[in-house]
N, C-alpha and C positions, 0 to 999 in steps of 0.2 A: 504494500500500500504506500509506504513512505518513499519519497524520492530521495531520502537522505538529507533533506533540508529541514531547517528548524527556524522558528522565530524566537529571537532572544529578547527577554523582557528588559525594560528600562528600570531605573531606580524608582520611578513613579509607579510602575506596575508592581514592583516589589512591595511598596508601601501601601498602595490602594487595594490590591487584590492578593497580596502575599505570593505573587508569582516569583519563584526563585530558581526556576530551571527552564531551559528551552522547551518550546512547544513544537511538536511534529507539524510540519507544514500542511500535510494532507488532512490531519485532524482539524487543524485551524480552518482550512477551506470548508470542511463539512460544517464546522461550528458557524462560520460566517454565512455559509449558504443556508443553513437552517434559520438563522436570524433574518436573512433576506426573504426567505419564503414566508416566514411569520409576518413580517412587516408588510409584505406584498400580498397578503391573503385577501385584501380587498380588491385585488386585481391590478394594483399599481404600487410599485416601489418608487416612491417619490425621490427626487434629488435630495431633499432635506433629510429624508430618512437615511438614505445611503451615505450622505455627507456626514451625518452624525456618527456613523460607524467608522468612516475613514478618519474623522477627527479623533475618535477614541483610540484607534490603532496607532495613530501618529504619536500619541503620548505614551502608549503602552509598550511598543516594540521598536527595536532598533532595526533599521533596514526593512521596513514593512512594504515597500513599493511593489515588489513582485507579488506579495500576498494580495494587495489591493487589485492588481492587474488580474490575478487569477479569479478574484471575486467578480470583477467586471465581466468576465467571460462565463461565469457560472450561470447555469440555466435554472434560476430560482423558480420560474413559473411552472416547471415540470418536476420540481423536486418533491420527493416524498419526505415530509418532515419527520415522520416516525422512523423511517430508515436512517436518515441523517443522525437523528438523536441517539439511536441505538449504537451508532458507530463512533460516538464521542466518549472518550474516557480520558480523564486527566488524573494524574497522581500528584496532586498538590495539596498543601495544608490549607485548603479552603473548600467551601461547598460550591463546586463549579455549577451544579444544577441551579442553585439559587442565583449565582452570578449570571448564568446564561439567561434565565428567565428575566432577571432584572434588566439585562441589556436588551432583550427582546422587547420589553415594555418601553424602555427609554427610546429605542430605535423607532418603534411603532408610534410613539407620541411626538416624535421630532417634527412632524409636519402639522402638529396641532389638531390632528383628527384621529383620535384613538377610540374607535367604537366598532360596532358591527362585526365584520369578518375578522378584523385584526384581533379584537378581544376574544373572539371564539378560537382563533388560532393560538393565541397566548394561553388560553385556558386548556386547550388540547395539549400544547407543549408542556404545561405544568403537570398535567395528568401523566403524560408519557415519561416525564422526568421523575415521576414518583413523589411529587410535592403535594402537600395537602392544600385544599382550597384556602384555608386561613393564611398560608404562606403567600399564595398568589395575591390575596387582598392586601397583605402587609407590604409586599413589593410594589404593587400598584400605588399604594398610599405613599410610600417612600419616594417614588418617581414624581408623583404630583407635588409633594412637599418640597422636593429639590427644585422643581420648576418655579414654584411660588417663591422660594427663598432667593433664587437667582433673579427673578423679576423684582423683588424687593431691593436686592443689592444694587441692581442697575438703576432703579428709581432713586434710591438714596444718594447715589453718586452722580445723579443727573446725566445718565448715559441714555441716549435715545434708544427706545425699545420698540 
């Protein structure tokens, strides 16, 4: 499966997600592809949704460009989310299932329209990842609170929003 390539975490990734070892490139493509399929469950993966993920990878990984290019070529519209999720295994001192669902929620919310098919896809992913519904609700609440906090920060600093 692996092409022998890895993504190497930045110091920020180590601090934010406790990523302390390289991630297999192909596993990362499946991970990103699953997020794209979830965020695109409403029939459209918007530029703002995809850009959110690109921005996230930029601060999490060193030399991430090839990874992003692989994702640009990924056929998210015909991807089987369940199959992708079953092929994702990380051996890190973090709960990657929660992190993955959190990122799926953040990515899906990035265009300001998180409802309908996206919420259904996130709920399905939560179930496939073996997370309880209460965890899904907590992660959705966290994402919403972070957006509200960011909005408050920008307003307080008089930055155009």
